[in-house]
C-alpha positions in Angstrom: 194.9 -13.1 107.3 197.3 -12.9 104.5 201.0 -13.0 105.3 203.8 -10.9 103.7 205.5 -14.1 102.4 202.8 -14.6 99.7 202.5 -10.9 98.7 203.3 -11.6 95.0 200.5 -14.1 94.7 197.9 -11.3 95.1 199.1 -8.9 92.3 197.5 -5.9 94.1 197.2 -5.2 97.8 195.5 -2.4 99.8 197.7 -2.0 102.9 196.0 -0.2 105.8 197.4 0.9 109.1 196.9 3.6 111.7 200.5 5.0 111.6 202.7 5.9 108.7 205.6 4.2 110.5 203.6 0.9 110.5 203.0 1.1 106.8 206.6 1.7 106.0 207.7 -1.2 108.2 205.1 -3.4 106.5 206.5 -2.5 103.0 210.0 -3.3 104.3 208.8 -6.7 105.5 207.0 -7.4 102.2 210.2 -6.6 100.2 212.4 -8.5 102.7 210.4 -11.7 102.5 209.7 -11.8 98.8 212.0 -12.4 95.7 212.1 -8.7 94.8 214.2 -7.6 91.9 213.2 -3.9 92.0 211.1 -1.4 93.9 209.1 1.4 92.4 207.9 4.1 94.9 205.1 6.4 93.5 205.3 9.6 95.6 202.0 11.3 96.3 202.6 12.3 99.9 206.3 12.9 100.2 209.0 13.7 97.6 211.7 11.1 97.1 214.3 12.6 99.5 211.7 12.7 102.3 210.7 9.1 101.6 214.4 8.0 102.0 214.6 10.0 105.2 211.5 8.4 106.6 212.6 4.9 105.7 215.8 5.6 107.7 213.9 7.1 110.6 211.5 4.1 110.7 214.4 1.6 110.4 212.7 0.4 107.2 215.3 1.1 104.5 213.7 -0.4 101.5 216.2 1.3 99.2 219.0 -0.9 100.7 217.2 -4.2 99.9 217.7 -3.9 96.1 220.1 -2.2 93.7 217.2 -1.2 91.5 214.8 1.3 93.1 212.9 4.0 91.2 211.0 7.0 92.6 208.2 8.5 90.5 207.6 12.0 91.9 204.0 13.0 91.2 204.0 16.2 93.4 207.2 18.2 93.1 206.8 19.6 89.6 210.5 19.0 89.1 212.3 18.6 85.8 215.6 17.2 86.9 214.8 13.5 86.5 217.7 11.1 87.1 218.5 7.4 87.0 216.5 6.8 90.2 213.9 9.7 90.1 211.4 10.5 87.5 209.3 13.7 87.8 205.8 13.7 86.3 204.3 17.0 85.3 201.3 16.8 87.8 199.6 14.3 90.1 197.2 13.2 87.3 199.8 12.6 84.7 199.0 9.0 84.5 200.7 8.5 81.1 204.0 9.5 82.6 203.5 7.4 85.7 202.4 4.2 83.9 205.0 4.5 81.2 207.7 4.9 83.9 206.3 1.9 85.9 206.2 -0.4 82.9 209.6 0.6 81.6 211.1 0.0 85.1 209.5 -3.4 85.4 210.9 -4.3 82.0 214.4 -3.2 83.1 214.4 -4.5 86.7 212.3 -7.6 86.5 209.9 -8.6 89.3 209.0 -5.4 91.2 207.0 -4.2 94.2 205.2 -0.9 93.2 204.3 1.2 96.2 201.6 4.0 95.9 202.1 6.4 98.8 199.4 7.2 99.7 195.9 6.6 98.6 194.2 9.6 100.3 196.7 12.0 98.7 196.5 10.3 95.3 192.7 10.5 95.2 192.6 14.1 96.2 193.9 15.3 92.9 191.4 13.7 90.5 187.8 12.6 90.2 187.2 9.4 92.1 185.8 7.5 89.2 188.7 8.4 86.9 191.2 7.4 89.6 189.6 4.0 90.2 189.5 3.3 86.5 193.2 4.0 86.3 193.9 1.9 89.5 192.1 -1.2 88.1 193.8 -0.9 84.8 197.3 -0.6 86.3 196.6 -3.5 88.7 195.8 -5.9 85.8 198.9 -4.8 83.8 201.3 -5.1 86.8 200.0 -8.5 87.7 200.5 -9.7 84.1 204.1 -8.5 84.4 204.6 -10.8 87.5 204.8 -7.8 89.9 202.7 -6.5 92.7 201.2 -3.1 93.5 200.8 -2.1 97.2 198.5 0.9 98.0 199.2 2.5 101.4 196.2 3.9 103.3 195.5 5.1 106.8 192.9 2.9 108.5 189.4 4.5 108.8 190.2 7.5 106.7 187.6 6.7 104.0 183.9 6.7 104.2 182.3 3.2 103.9 181.2 3.4 100.2 184.7 4.7 99.1 186.4 2.0 101.2 184.3 -0.7 99.7 185.0 0.4 96.1 188.8 0.5 96.9 188.6 -2.9 98.5 187.0 -4.5 95.4 189.5 -2.8 93.1 192.4 -4.8 94.5 192.9 -8.5 95.1 193.7 -8.4 98.8 193.3 -6.1 101.8 195.8 -6.3 104.7 195.0 -4.6 108.0 198.2 -4.2 109.9 196.5 -4.5 113.3 195.8 -8.1 112.4 199.5 -8.9 111.9 201.5 -9.9 114.9 205.2 -9.1 114.5 207.2 -11.9 116.0 210.8 -12.5 116.7 212.4 -15.9 117.1 212.3 -17.4 120.6 215.6 -19.1 120.2 218.2 -17.3 118.1 220.4 -20.4 117.9 217.6 -22.3 116.1 216.4 -19.4 114.1 216.7 -19.2 110.3 218.7 -16.4 108.6 215.4 -14.9 107.5 214.2 -14.8 111.2 217.5 -13.1 112.3 217.3 -10.4 109.6 213.9 -9.4 110.9 215.2 -8.6 114.4 215.5 -4.9 114.9 217.6 -3.0 117.5 214.5 -2.1 119.4 213.7 -5.8 119.8 217.2 -6.4 121.3 217.1 -3.5 123.8 213.5 -4.0 124.7 214.6 -7.5 125.8 212.4 -9.3 123.2 215.6 -11.1 122.3 217.4 -11.5 125.6 220.1 -13.8 124.3 221.3 -11.1 121.8 221.0 -8.4 124.5 223.3 -10.4 126.8 225.7 -11.2 124.1 226.0 -7.5 123.1 226.3 -6.5 126.8 229.1 -9.1 127.3 230.9 -7.9 124.2 230.8 -4.3 125.4 232.1 -5.3 128.9 234.9 -7.3 127.3 235.9 -4.4 125.1 236.0 -2.1 128.1 238.2 -4.6 130.0 240.5 -5.0 127.0 240.8 -1.2 126.7 241.7 -0.8 130.4 244.2 -3.7 130.2 245.8 -2.2 127.1 246.1 1.2 128.8 247.7 -0.3 131.9 250.2 -2.2 129.7 251.1 0.9 127.7 251.5 3.0 130.8 253.9 0.5 132.4 256.0 0.1 129.3 
């Protein structure tokens, strides 16, 4: 099973999971654990504003990990492109998409390019033409020292289609095979381990020491507030 720490060594990855939330969290972990200089999000399922909202909802704010993030909108038919959003004319406008990706890599440096998601992307074109584009872009992105990540729901493709997609990328990661862990001892944990701790880990008691520290801090603040109120009332 490949880990997110070596995501750049692959060049292209098919990332499969049963829930959209899991896919977004996995992309966040991949960007968090790798020397990423920029992120390019190719929107086939949700427009850019919806992607940002989902990243916030899933506690996977990729856009906060780097100053350089570009959304390539393949579905909205918009014309108001900006510094962080490029609208392509239609979902099969590969010239616009590829030109935008290559220009952004040239500007940002080492990038993670996320295609969200494969089922939606494939629904707009002939399968053979799409796969040809996919293989070409994989080779170019890898030569530019970047990595492409294709999001897909597990079990959504028939076996022949799934096989073709798997041989079109360098690695396949099934999220159910990845066990998310938190450090057993926060005092001996590295900074990278601590940054992977989420609020749900704390309040689900997966990290009891932090839970106790936060609880003690809250109790202390309440006591200080009461004490301050008493002092003010007597003065």
